[in-house]
matplotlib code that plots the C-alpha trace (Angstrom):
import matplotlib.pyplot as plt

x = [0.0, 3.1, 6.4, 9.5, 11.1, 14.3, 13.7, 10.2, 7.0, 5.3, 1.8, 0.7, -2.5, -4.7, -6.0, -8.8, -8.4, -11.0, -10.8, -12.1, -12.7, -11.1, -9.7, -11.5, -10.0, -6.6, -5.9, -3.3, -1.1, 2.5, 4.4, 7.9, 10.2, 12.8, 12.3, 15.0, 15.4, 18.1, 19.6, 18.4, 17.2, 18.6, 16.8, 15.8, 12.1, 9.2, 8.8, 5.5, 2.8, 1.8, -1.5, -3.9, -6.8, -5.5, -1.9, -2.0, -4.3, -4.9, -5.6, -2.5, -0.3, 2.8, 6.3, 5.7, 7.2, 10.0, 8.1, 9.5, 12.9, 15.3, 15.9, 15.0, 16.1, 15.9, 12.3, 13.5, 15.1, 18.9, 20.9, 19.0, 19.7, 16.3, 15.0, 13.6, 16.9, 18.8, 17.2, 14.4, 14.3, 18.1, 18.4, 18.7, 15.1, 13.0, 10.0, 11.5, 10.6, 7.4, 5.7, 2.1, -0.3, -2.8, -5.5, -4.2, -4.5, -1.5, -0.2, 3.2, 5.1, 7.8, 9.1, 11.3, 14.0, 15.1, 13.7, 13.1, 13.5, 12.8, 13.7, 12.8, 13.8, 10.8, 10.8, 8.8, 7.6, 8.3, 11.9, 12.5, 11.8, 9.3, 7.7, 4.7, 6.0, 6.6, 4.2, 3.5, 1.7, 0.4, -0.7, -2.2, -6.0, -7.2, -10.8, -12.2, -9.3, -7.7, -8.9, -12.6, -14.8, -18.1, -21.3, -25.1, -26.8, -30.2, -28.8, -25.7, -23.5, -21.2, -18.7, -17.0, -13.7, -13.0, -10.8, -8.7, -8.2, -7.2, -10.5, -11.8, -14.3, -17.1, -18.8, -22.6, -24.7, -28.3, -30.3, -33.6, -35.0, -38.3, -38.8, -38.8, -42.5, -43.2, -41.9, -39.3, -41.2, -40.3, -39.1, -36.1, -35.4, -35.3, -32.9, -30.7, -30.8, -29.9, -26.9, -25.5, -25.8, -23.8, -21.1, -20.9, -20.6, -17.9, -15.8, -16.3, -17.6, -19.6, -19.4, -23.1, -24.6, -28.1, -29.1, -32.0, -30.2, -28.2, -27.4, -26.1, -29.7, -32.0, -33.8, -33.2, -36.0, -37.3, -35.8, -38.7, -38.8, -35.0, -35.3, -38.2, -36.3, -33.2, -35.5, -37.2, -33.7, -32.6, -33.6, -31.8, -28.7, -28.5, -29.1, -26.2, -23.9, -21.3, -20.6, -20.9, -17.4, -18.6, -21.8, -21.5, -23.5, -25.3, -29.0, -28.1, -27.7, -26.3, -25.1, -25.3, -22.3, -23.8, -23.9, -26.5, -29.4, -32.8, -34.2, -31.7, -30.4, -26.9, -28.0, -26.2, -29.6, -30.4, -27.1, -27.0, -30.4, -29.2, -26.0, -27.9, -30.3, -27.6, -25.8, -29.0, -29.7, -26.5, -25.0, -22.7, -19.8, -20.2, -19.3, -20.4, -18.5, -18.9, -18.4, -16.5, -14.5, -16.4, -19.6, -18.5, -16.8, -20.1, -22.1, -19.9, -16.6, -13.2, -10.7, -10.4, -7.5, -6.3, -8.5, -11.9, -11.3, -13.2, -15.4, -18.8, -19.7, -20.8, -17.7, -15.7, -18.2, -17.8, -15.0, -14.2, -15.2, -13.3, -14.8, -12.4, -8.9, -6.1, -8.2, -7.7, -5.8, -8.8, -10.0, -12.8, -14.4, -13.6, -11.6, -13.1, -12.6, -9.3, -7.6, -10.3, -7.7, -5.3, -8.3, -9.3, -5.6, -5.6, -9.0, -8.3, -5.8, -8.7, -11.5, -11.9, -11.0, -11.7, -13.3, -12.0, -10.1, -12.1, -9.8, -6.1, -4.4, -0.6, 1.6, -0.8, -2.4, 0.7, 2.5, 4.6, 1.8, -0.6, 1.6, 2.3, -1.4, -2.7, -0.3, -1.2, -4.9, -4.7, -6.5, -8.2, -9.7, -9.8, -12.0, -10.1, -12.9, -12.7, -11.1, -9.6, -7.0, -5.5, -5.5, -3.6, -1.2, -0.3, 0.1, 2.4, 4.4, 4.8, 3.2, -0.3, 1.0, 2.5, -0.8, -2.8, -0.4, -0.5, -4.0, -5.6, -3.5, -0.6, 0.6, 4.2, 5.7, 9.0, 9.9, 8.5, 10.0, 8.4, 9.4, 11.0, 8.8, 6.1, 4.3, 0.6, -1.5, 1.3, 1.5, 2.7, 3.8, 4.5, 6.2, 5.3, 6.3, 4.0, 4.6, 1.8, 3.3, 0.0, -1.4, -4.0, -5.4, -8.1, -11.3, -13.7, -13.5, -12.3, -11.1, -7.6, -6.8, -3.6, -3.5, -2.0, -1.7, -0.8, -1.5, -5.1, -6.2, -6.1, -7.0, -7.9, -7.1, -9.0, -6.5, -7.6, -6.1, -7.4, -6.0, -7.4, -4.7, -1.9, -1.1, 0.3, 4.1, 4.5, 5.7, 3.1, 5.0, 2.6, 2.9, 0.3, -0.2, -2.0, -2.6, -2.1, -5.1, -4.1, -5.3, -3.3, -1.8, 2.1, 4.3, 4.9, 2.6, 3.0, 1.8, -0.2, -2.5, -6.1, -7.8, -11.3, -14.2, -16.1, -19.6, -20.5, -21.7, -18.3, -15.9, -15.2, -14.7, -10.8, -11.5, -12.6, -9.7, -6.6, -3.5, -0.2, 2.0, 5.1, 6.7, 4.0, 2.7, -0.7, -3.1, -5.6, -8.1, -8.5, -7.3, -4.7, -1.3, 1.2, 4.3, 7.7, 7.4, 6.9, 6.4, 7.1, 4.3, 5.6, 3.8]
y = [0.0, 2.4, 3.2, 3.6, 7.0, 7.8, 4.8, 5.8, 4.1, 6.9, 6.3, 8.1, 9.8, 9.3, 12.7, 13.9, 17.3, 19.8, 23.3, 26.3, 29.5, 32.5, 32.4, 35.2, 38.3, 36.5, 35.5, 38.1, 36.8, 37.5, 34.6, 33.6, 34.5, 31.8, 28.5, 25.9, 24.3, 21.7, 20.1, 20.6, 23.6, 25.3, 25.1, 28.6, 27.8, 30.0, 30.2, 30.8, 33.1, 36.1, 36.9, 35.6, 37.8, 37.5, 37.7, 37.1, 38.3, 36.9, 33.4, 32.4, 35.5, 36.2, 35.0, 31.6, 29.4, 27.1, 24.0, 22.1, 23.4, 23.7, 26.1, 24.1, 24.5, 27.4, 27.8, 28.8, 25.6, 24.7, 21.8, 21.5, 18.6, 16.9, 14.7, 17.6, 18.7, 17.5, 15.0, 14.0, 11.2, 10.9, 13.1, 12.0, 12.8, 9.8, 11.2, 10.8, 8.1, 6.6, 7.3, 7.8, 7.3, 10.2, 8.0, 8.2, 5.5, 3.7, 4.8, 6.0, 8.9, 9.3, 13.0, 12.6, 15.0, 18.0, 18.3, 21.3, 20.2, 22.1, 21.0, 22.8, 22.7, 24.3, 24.9, 21.9, 21.0, 17.2, 18.1, 19.9, 23.6, 25.9, 27.9, 29.2, 32.7, 32.6, 33.9, 30.4, 29.7, 33.2, 34.0, 30.6, 30.2, 27.0, 25.6, 22.9, 23.0, 25.2, 27.2, 28.0, 30.5, 29.8, 31.2, 30.9, 30.1, 31.3, 34.5, 35.2, 38.2, 39.6, 37.2, 39.6, 40.1, 36.4, 35.3, 38.5, 37.1, 33.6, 31.8, 29.4, 27.7, 28.4, 26.2, 26.5, 26.2, 25.5, 25.4, 24.0, 23.8, 25.4, 22.5, 19.5, 19.0, 20.1, 19.8, 21.8, 24.7, 27.1, 29.8, 27.8, 26.5, 30.2, 31.0, 28.2, 29.2, 32.7, 31.7, 29.2, 32.0, 34.3, 31.8, 31.2, 34.9, 35.3, 32.4, 30.2, 26.7, 25.5, 22.8, 22.7, 21.2, 20.8, 20.2, 20.7, 21.3, 24.2, 23.3, 20.2, 19.5, 20.6, 17.7, 16.5, 14.9, 11.4, 9.4, 9.6, 13.4, 13.3, 11.2, 13.1, 16.3, 15.1, 14.0, 17.4, 19.1, 16.9, 19.4, 22.5, 20.3, 18.8, 22.3, 23.8, 20.8, 23.0, 25.0, 22.3, 20.9, 18.1, 17.7, 17.4, 14.6, 16.8, 16.3, 14.0, 15.3, 18.4, 20.8, 17.9, 16.2, 12.8, 12.6, 13.3, 12.4, 12.5, 10.2, 7.1, 8.4, 7.2, 3.6, 1.7, 1.1, 4.7, 5.9, 3.7, 5.0, 8.6, 7.9, 6.1, 9.1, 11.6, 9.9, 9.9, 13.5, 14.7, 13.9, 10.8, 13.1, 14.5, 13.1, 13.3, 13.0, 10.5, 11.9, 8.7, 6.3, 3.5, 4.8, 4.4, 1.1, -0.3, 1.0, 0.3, -1.4, -0.2, 1.0, 2.3, 1.2, 2.6, 0.0, 0.9, 4.7, 7.2, 4.2, 6.0, 3.3, 4.6, 3.3, 5.7, 8.7, 9.0, 11.0, 12.0, 14.9, 15.6, 18.4, 17.9, 17.6, 17.1, 18.2, 14.7, 11.5, 10.1, 13.6, 13.6, 10.3, 10.5, 7.3, 4.8, 1.5, -0.5, 0.2, 2.9, 5.7, 3.4, 2.6, 6.3, 7.1, 4.6, 5.5, 9.2, 8.9, 8.9, 11.0, 14.6, 15.1, 18.1, 19.8, 22.1, 21.9, 22.3, 23.4, 23.4, 20.1, 20.6, 19.2, 17.4, 20.6, 22.2, 22.7, 19.5, 17.0, 19.1, 19.0, 15.2, 14.4, 16.7, 14.7, 11.3, 11.8, 13.8, 16.9, 19.1, 22.1, 23.3, 26.0, 29.1, 30.4, 27.6, 26.9, 30.3, 29.5, 26.6, 28.8, 31.5, 29.1, 27.9, 31.5, 32.3, 29.0, 29.7, 26.9, 28.3, 29.7, 26.1, 24.4, 26.8, 26.1, 22.5, 21.6, 19.6, 19.3, 21.6, 20.8, 22.0, 21.2, 19.4, 19.4, 18.8, 17.9, 18.7, 18.5, 21.7, 21.4, 19.2, 18.9, 19.6, 16.4, 14.7, 13.6, 15.8, 14.6, 16.5, 14.7, 16.3, 15.6, 16.8, 16.8, 16.8, 18.8, 19.0, 16.9, 15.3, 14.6, 16.7, 14.8, 15.8, 15.0, 17.7, 17.7, 18.6, 20.2, 20.6, 24.1, 25.3, 29.1, 31.2, 34.9, 35.3, 31.9, 28.9, 25.2, 22.9, 19.2, 17.2, 14.7, 11.5, 12.4, 12.5, 14.9, 12.9, 10.2, 12.8, 11.4, 13.7, 13.3, 11.7, 12.6, 11.8, 11.2, 12.0, 11.8, 14.0, 13.1, 14.7, 14.3, 18.0, 18.8, 19.3, 22.9, 24.1, 27.4, 27.0, 28.9, 29.0, 27.7, 28.0, 25.0, 25.1, 23.2, 24.0, 22.3, 24.0, 23.0, 20.1, 22.2, 23.9, 26.6, 27.3, 26.0, 29.4, 30.9, 31.1, 31.3, 27.7, 26.5, 24.8, 26.9, 25.1, 26.4, 26.6, 25.7, 27.7, 31.1, 31.8, 33.6, 34.9, 36.0, 32.6, 30.1, 28.7, 27.5, 28.6, 26.4, 27.4, 25.3, 26.4, 24.2, 25.4, 23.9, 23.3, 22.4]
z = [0.0, 0.1, -1.2, 0.7, 0.4, 2.2, 4.5, 5.5, 4.3, 2.3, 1.2, -2.0, -2.3, -5.4, -6.4, -8.8, -10.1, -9.2, -10.9, -8.8, -10.7, -8.6, -5.2, -3.3, -1.9, -1.1, -4.7, -5.3, -2.6, -3.6, -5.0, -4.3, -7.2, -7.1, -9.1, -8.8, -12.2, -11.5, -8.4, -4.9, -3.2, -0.2, 3.0, 3.7, 3.4, 3.7, 7.5, 9.3, 8.0, 9.9, 8.6, 11.3, 12.5, 16.0, 17.3, 20.9, 23.7, 27.1, 25.9, 24.2, 24.6, 26.8, 26.4, 27.3, 30.2, 30.2, 31.4, 28.2, 28.3, 25.4, 22.7, 19.7, 16.2, 13.8, 12.5, 9.0, 8.1, 8.0, 9.5, 12.9, 15.4, 14.7, 12.0, 10.2, 8.9, 5.8, 3.7, 6.1, 8.5, 9.1, 12.2, 15.7, 16.8, 17.5, 15.6, 12.2, 9.8, 11.1, 7.8, 9.0, 6.2, 6.8, 5.3, 1.7, -0.9, -2.6, -5.9, -7.7, -6.3, -8.8, -8.9, -12.0, -13.4, -11.1, -7.7, -5.6, -1.9, 1.3, 4.8, 8.0, 11.7, 13.4, 17.1, 18.4, 22.0, 21.0, 20.4, 23.7, 22.6, 23.8, 20.9, 22.9, 22.9, 19.2, 16.4, 15.2, 18.6, 19.4, 16.0, 15.1, 16.0, 14.7, 14.7, 17.2, 19.7, 22.3, 25.3, 25.7, 27.4, 29.2, 27.6, 28.0, 24.8, 26.2, 27.1, 24.8, 25.2, 22.6, 21.1, 18.8, 20.8, 21.5, 18.4, 19.1, 22.6, 21.3, 21.4, 18.8, 21.0, 23.6, 26.0, 25.4, 28.5, 27.9, 31.3, 30.6, 34.2, 32.8, 30.6, 33.3, 32.8, 29.3, 25.7, 24.1, 22.4, 19.4, 21.8, 22.9, 19.3, 18.4, 21.0, 20.1, 16.4, 17.2, 19.4, 16.9, 14.3, 16.5, 17.0, 13.4, 12.6, 15.1, 13.6, 16.8, 17.4, 20.3, 22.9, 23.9, 27.1, 28.1, 31.7, 34.3, 37.5, 38.2, 41.9, 43.6, 45.0, 42.2, 40.2, 36.8, 34.7, 34.2, 31.5, 29.2, 29.4, 28.7, 25.7, 24.2, 24.6, 22.9, 20.1, 20.0, 19.8, 16.9, 14.2, 15.7, 16.4, 12.8, 11.3, 13.4, 13.4, 11.4, 14.5, 17.0, 17.7, 20.0, 22.0, 25.9, 27.3, 29.8, 30.9, 33.9, 37.4, 38.8, 36.1, 33.6, 35.0, 35.6, 39.1, 41.7, 39.6, 41.2, 38.5, 38.6, 35.4, 36.2, 36.0, 33.2, 31.2, 31.3, 30.5, 27.4, 26.3, 26.6, 24.7, 21.9, 21.7, 21.6, 19.0, 16.8, 17.4, 15.8, 12.4, 12.0, 11.5, 15.0, 18.3, 22.0, 25.3, 28.3, 31.8, 32.9, 30.9, 32.4, 31.0, 27.5, 28.1, 29.6, 26.7, 23.7, 24.7, 24.0, 23.9, 20.3, 17.8, 14.7, 13.0, 14.6, 15.0, 13.0, 11.6, 12.5, 14.9, 18.3, 20.0, 17.6, 18.2, 22.1, 23.6, 27.1, 29.4, 32.5, 34.9, 37.7, 35.9, 38.6, 41.4, 43.4, 42.9, 40.8, 39.6, 42.0, 40.8, 37.2, 37.5, 40.0, 38.7, 38.4, 35.0, 34.0, 33.8, 31.5, 29.1, 29.0, 28.0, 25.1, 23.9, 24.1, 21.2, 18.8, 20.2, 21.7, 25.3, 27.3, 30.3, 33.1, 36.5, 39.6, 42.3, 43.2, 44.3, 44.3, 43.1, 40.8, 39.7, 38.9, 35.6, 35.5, 36.2, 34.1, 30.9, 31.4, 31.9, 29.0, 26.7, 27.9, 27.7, 24.5, 25.5, 22.8, 24.7, 28.4, 30.1, 31.1, 33.2, 35.8, 38.1, 38.1, 40.9, 38.7, 35.6, 37.6, 39.0, 35.4, 34.2, 37.2, 36.8, 33.0, 31.4, 30.3, 26.9, 26.2, 27.2, 24.9, 22.0, 22.4, 23.0, 20.2, 16.9, 15.8, 12.5, 11.3, 8.0, 8.3, 4.6, 1.2, -2.3, -5.8, -9.2, -10.6, -13.8, -15.2, -18.6, -18.5, -19.0, -17.1, -13.4, -10.7, -7.3, -4.0, -1.1, 2.3, 5.8, 8.5, 12.4, 14.9, 17.7, 19.7, 22.4, 20.2, 16.7, 14.7, 15.7, 13.2, 9.5, 6.9, 3.4, 2.1, -1.1, -3.1, -4.5, -7.7, -7.9, -10.9, -10.5, -9.3, -10.2, -8.1, -8.8, -6.0, -6.0, -3.5, -1.8, -0.3, 3.2, 6.5, 9.1, 12.0, 11.1, 11.8, 15.2, 18.0, 18.4, 15.1, 11.5, 8.8, 5.4, 2.5, -1.2, -3.0, -6.6, -9.2, -13.0, -14.4, -16.7, -20.4, -20.3, -17.4, -18.4, -18.9, -16.6, -12.8, -10.3, -6.5, -4.6, -1.4, 0.9, 1.8, 4.9, 4.8, 7.0, 5.8, 6.0, 2.7, 4.9, 6.4, 3.5, 2.3, 5.8, 6.4, 10.1, 9.9, 7.8, 9.5, 9.5, 9.5, 12.3, 10.4, 6.9, 5.1, 4.4, 5.7, 3.4, 6.0, 3.2, 1.8, 4.4, 2.0, 3.2, 0.5, 0.4, -0.6, -3.8, -7.3, -10.4, -13.9, -16.3, -19.8, -23.0]

ax = plt.figure().add_subplot(projection="3d")
ax.plot(x, y, z, "-o")
ax.set_aspect("equal")
plt.show()
């Protein structure tokens, strides 16, 4: 299924060419002038783009701490001391050469003739550096990951400043204590529609949670009422799934945290029925969370593996919620059974994980333990509103900026090779190495496109790649192959990558496209990552 390139297993991605007319307001982005026509290019590279709509703020700004130590390599390439330097895969960093497949299909990846090669040595947490104070952390706000703020979807205040403060996510509280004994009505549906629309307008995604009890002693609702409410909410959830990152389980007990139920909703049978109803209420490309790992294990089994992940089964669509992270030895009852924590760690490699802290518990709640557990359990998002003392400790200890940068995925380009020239109507191949320097994978599906830009015209090639397969702490070696159309204009074409949202409603909004953290120039107007790779197309 793959070919060996420089000692690494490199899958080749079969592409079908898609032509797009025009590239929007970012189509006139400046192109790099140099085209190497023979031999191998130097390693000066393109560096990280700087055109994001936010460049810091209190969520991810600051100078960063030194919890991860080290100075790292030079972000602009050269002969660094990790595997990103030189020819790729021959350094002394253990991350090189694993050749993750990224979800691509097999095929030839012959470059042929003169090759333009770029190799980079970006500052990476995995290599011992701490780039949290650099523009490639502070200026990159990617979708469906990072820190989040607490918001009430039934009385939503302004969201307009959040992206400038470093946020791409909000927690969406939906207290429905006034519906304990009646059906969901149009008034609530309209409130939710308006709040989801506001999030969409602000370039944010939502982590919604519905619940009945806003104190530790308030009642929830009977199982039948819960199931009917979930069914009644299904249309509004489906209609707004584009801005739902992942759905909290909610409904059960105090604050929807799946304890203190007054209607026996925490029994295994009730839990399973609620899980099944939630999974039915959202599209198959969205996931829900479980408050305890054993709840998922009892309902659907596990843990997940590479073979069972992202398959659309219930097992593959349930992630993990921890609302008392680090607050005690078992995270205040999150882990109660022997082996439960280990199962959660294994399962978390393939599903979203997030939540909040709920109180100081030194030394477990301090930076060293926090960084280790966030990595082990593959966290994608965390609340900065709670617990404020723990968040303040992380800031004062110097690890908050590193946490904000590493939550979820963080894709850095380690290198790429492309032909100096190609004839139209003939194959074009791009070898690309991407390292995920975050705590976790991307968890929602999204397409990947190879971009060919000439002047103000861009053509987009859909790639059979899956960013969810680009595992944290690993380098994915990809081979992108396209058949150039016979009518492609001759001349120089700059190559790029576009990772937009899967939803047609958000696809052309660059705030929802994934930005590569280094090794590409970000076109903020279009959401395209332009590579330092130019191919001369000849007759």
